[in-house]
C-alpha positions as CSV (number, residue, x, y, z in Angstrom):
1,M,19.0,-85.7,148.1
2,T,18.6,-81.8,148.5
3,P,20.3,-79.5,145.7
4,S,22.9,-78.4,148.4
5,I,24.0,-81.9,149.1
6,E,24.3,-82.7,145.6
7,K,26.4,-79.6,145.1
8,T,28.5,-80.7,148.1
9,I,29.0,-84.1,146.7
10,Q,30.0,-82.8,143.4
11,K,32.7,-80.5,144.8
12,L,34.1,-82.7,146.9
13,G,34.1,-85.5,144.3
14,Y,35.9,-83.2,141.6
15,A,38.3,-81.8,144.1
16,G,38.9,-85.6,144.7
17,L,40.5,-85.8,141.1
18,I,42.9,-83.1,141.9
19,P,45.8,-85.4,143.7
20,F,45.1,-88.0,140.9
21,A,45.5,-85.8,138.2
22,L,48.4,-83.8,139.6
23,L,50.4,-87.0,140.9
24,A,50.1,-88.5,137.1
25,L,51.2,-85.6,135.5
26,L,54.1,-85.3,138.1
27,M,55.1,-88.9,137.2
28,W,56.1,-87.5,133.8
29,L,57.6,-84.2,135.0
30,V,59.8,-85.2,138.2
31,D,63.4,-86.0,138.1
32,E,63.9,-89.7,138.4
33,D,65.2,-89.8,142.1
34,L,62.1,-88.3,142.8
35,L,59.8,-90.5,140.7
36,P,59.5,-93.7,143.3
37,F,58.1,-90.7,146.1
38,V,55.6,-89.6,143.6
39,A,54.5,-93.4,142.5
40,V,53.9,-94.1,146.2
41,A,51.9,-91.2,146.7
42,L,49.6,-91.9,143.6
43,A,49.8,-95.5,144.6
44,G,48.6,-94.5,148.0
45,Y,46.3,-92.2,147.0
46,G,44.4,-94.6,145.0
47,A,44.3,-97.1,147.5
48,V,42.8,-94.9,149.9
49,I,39.8,-93.8,147.6
50,V,39.7,-97.4,146.4
51,S,38.9,-98.3,150.0
52,F,36.6,-95.2,150.6
53,L,34.4,-96.6,147.7
54,G,34.3,-100.2,149.5
55,G,33.5,-98.8,152.8
56,I,30.2,-97.1,151.3
57,H,29.0,-100.5,151.0
58,W,29.1,-101.0,154.8
59,G,27.0,-97.8,155.2
60,L,24.7,-99.4,153.0
61,G,24.6,-102.4,154.7
62,F,24.0,-100.8,157.9
63,V,21.0,-99.2,156.5
64,R,19.4,-102.3,155.0
65,G,20.0,-104.3,157.9
66,D,18.7,-107.3,156.7
67,D,20.1,-110.6,155.4
68,S,21.0,-109.2,151.7
69,A,23.0,-106.8,153.5
70,R,25.7,-109.8,153.9
71,L,26.9,-108.7,150.8
72,H,27.7,-105.1,151.0
73,F,29.5,-106.1,153.8
74,V,31.8,-108.8,152.1
75,W,32.2,-106.5,149.0
76,G,33.1,-103.9,151.4
77,V,36.3,-105.1,152.6
78,V,37.4,-106.5,149.0
79,P,38.4,-103.4,147.9
80,S,40.3,-102.4,150.9
81,L,42.1,-105.9,150.8
82,L,43.2,-105.8,147.2
83,A,44.6,-102.0,147.4
84,W,46.3,-103.2,150.2
85,L,48.1,-105.8,148.2
86,S,48.5,-103.1,145.4
87,L,50.5,-101.1,147.8
88,L,52.8,-104.2,148.4
89,M,53.5,-104.4,144.3
90,P,56.3,-102.4,142.7
91,P,54.3,-99.0,141.5
92,H,54.4,-100.3,137.7
93,A,52.3,-103.2,138.6
94,G,50.1,-101.9,141.7
95,L,49.1,-98.8,139.9
96,P,47.4,-100.7,137.1
97,L,45.5,-102.9,139.9
98,I,44.3,-99.8,141.3
99,G,43.0,-98.3,138.1
100,L,41.2,-101.8,137.7
101,L,40.0,-101.6,141.3
102,L,38.6,-98.5,140.3
103,L,36.5,-99.7,137.6
104,A,35.4,-102.7,139.5
105,C,33.9,-100.5,142.4
106,Y,32.1,-98.7,139.8
107,A,30.5,-101.8,137.8
108,V,29.6,-103.1,141.3
109,D,28.2,-99.8,142.4
110,R,26.6,-99.4,139.0
111,K,24.6,-102.5,140.1
112,V,23.8,-101.5,143.8
113,Y,23.4,-97.8,143.7
114,P,19.8,-97.8,141.8
115,T,18.7,-100.2,144.1
116,A,19.9,-97.8,146.9
117,G,18.0,-94.6,145.6
118,L,21.6,-93.4,144.3
119,A,21.3,-93.7,140.9
120,Q,21.6,-89.8,140.5
121,V,25.2,-90.2,141.5
122,L,26.4,-92.6,138.6
123,P,27.0,-90.3,136.0
124,M,29.3,-88.3,138.1
125,R,30.9,-91.8,139.4
126,L,31.8,-92.7,135.9
127,Q,33.4,-89.6,135.0
128,L,35.3,-89.6,138.5
129,T,36.4,-93.4,137.7
130,V,37.6,-92.6,134.3
131,V,39.9,-89.9,135.4
132,A,41.2,-91.3,138.2
133,T,41.9,-94.8,136.8
134,L,43.6,-93.1,133.8
135,S,45.5,-91.1,136.1
136,C,47.1,-94.4,137.5
137,M,47.4,-96.0,134.2
138,L,49.2,-92.8,132.6
139,G,51.3,-92.8,136.2
140,A,52.3,-96.3,135.7
141,A,53.5,-95.7,132.1
142,A,56.0,-93.0,133.3
143,I,57.7,-95.6,135.6
């Protein structure tokens, strides 16, 4: 990975935390009548990110192209399905589920990324996961 690509990945990754942090903060600041809207926005954004993290594994599976890729394809849909279920739940339950899914995605990526030559992004992924998970948990606590 070139330094300019790494820089782009860092900028986009950390910028992706802005909605998590902003919406979690708003959960504590908005009037009670706006709370459901902000909760749905936070849960929706979290679900999209979880789905994105699963989708990365489809890309890894396509690159591998052998029988071992099957695991990537199977895992790749699990986060999306569970994130969708989290959106069907009330936010006080769905947001913690999204936080747990973010942690599960990191745990899987921590095992898979080194074999895919992506170990260098794991420190940043840990930071992103911690902030995103805390945002979901703090958002749920505001309800």
